[in-house]
C-alpha positions, -999 to 999 in steps of 0.1 A, spaced: -742 333 280 -748 369 290 -717 389 300 -725 422 317 -690 435 312 -694 435 274 -729 451 273 -727 488 263 -761 496 279 -748 484 313 -715 502 309 -732 535 303 -755 531 333 -725 521 355 -705 552 343 -734 575 350 -739 559 384 -702 562 393 -702 598 383 -733 605 404 -717 587 434 -684 607 430 -702 641 427 -725 633 457 -695 623 478 -676 654 468 -706 676 477 -709 659 511 -672 663 519 -674 699 509 -704 706 531 -688 687 560 -657 708 557 -677 740 556 -697 729 586 -665 720 604 -651 755 600 -684 773 607 -698 753 636 -685 733 666 -703 701 659 -684 673 677 -689 645 652 -673 665 625 -640 662 645 -642 624 645 -623 609 616 -644 578 616 -676 598 611 -660 621 584 -649 590 565 -681 570 569 -707 596 559 -694 604 525 -688 567 518 -723 557 527 -738 587 507 -717 577 476 -727 540 480 -764 549 482 -761 573 453 -745 546 432 -771 520 440 -800 544 434 -785 557 401 -778 521 389 -813 510 399 -831 539 382 -809 534 352 -822 499 348 -790 480 354 -806 454 377 -837 448 356 -816 444 325 -793 419 342 -823 401 356 -840 400 321 -809 387 304 -801 361 330 -836 347 330 -842 348 292 -842 310 287 -845 280 310 -808 273 307 -799 309 315 -823 307 345 -807 275 358 -772 290 353 -781 323 371 -797 304 400 -766 282 403 -744 313 403 -767 328 430 -763 297 452 -725 298 448 -723 336 455 -745 334 486 -725 304 499 -692 321 494 -705 353 510 -716 333 540 -682 315 544 -663 348 541 -687 366 564 -683 338 590 -646 338 588 -644 376 591 -668 375 621 -650 345 637 -615 359 633 -626 393 648 -612 415 620 -637 443 626 -645 437 662 -621 429 691 -649 419 714 -650 381 721 -680 363 707 -693 328 708 -696 305 679 -734 307 682 -733 345 680 -711 343 649 -734 318 632 -765 338 640 -750 370 627 -737 353 596 -771 338 590 -790 371 594 -766 391 572 -764 364 545 -802 361 543 -806 398 539 -778 399 512 -792 368 495 -827 382 493 -814 414 479 -794 396 452 -824 373 445 -848 402 438 -823 423 419 -807 397 397 -821 362 398 -859 361 402 -881 358 372 -909 381 364 -943 366 371 -959 377 338 -934 363 313 -940 334 290 -921 301 295 -919 296 258 -892 323 252 
């Protein structure tokens, strides 16, 4: 079974992606601090904005650096190398998506991030939409098999 935590290629890509994310977050925070001192832009005074923007920039930098470094294609190639590995990766995918949907629904239903009352139907629809987007992303990044590979591998 393929273990991504023991693969040196993936560790190197993850370290480079993490460094890229850290530096990009640092630069964004620095630029926001400079803009805060030089200008009177109102959102720069909002703590939620100043925390969210560097976080989203760092997350996107990590994902893009990991993607361009080949981490997702390597994981996909290793997890679909044989029929047994393909079945195992698809079973793991189903479990991951199911657990994500349950956690998403519980968070949504309990109102952890939102204090607005919502109906059960709203929570189910939101959970379904978010889970389908996350599930499709995971499918294309990790589980799906290339169309031009041989089945005799």
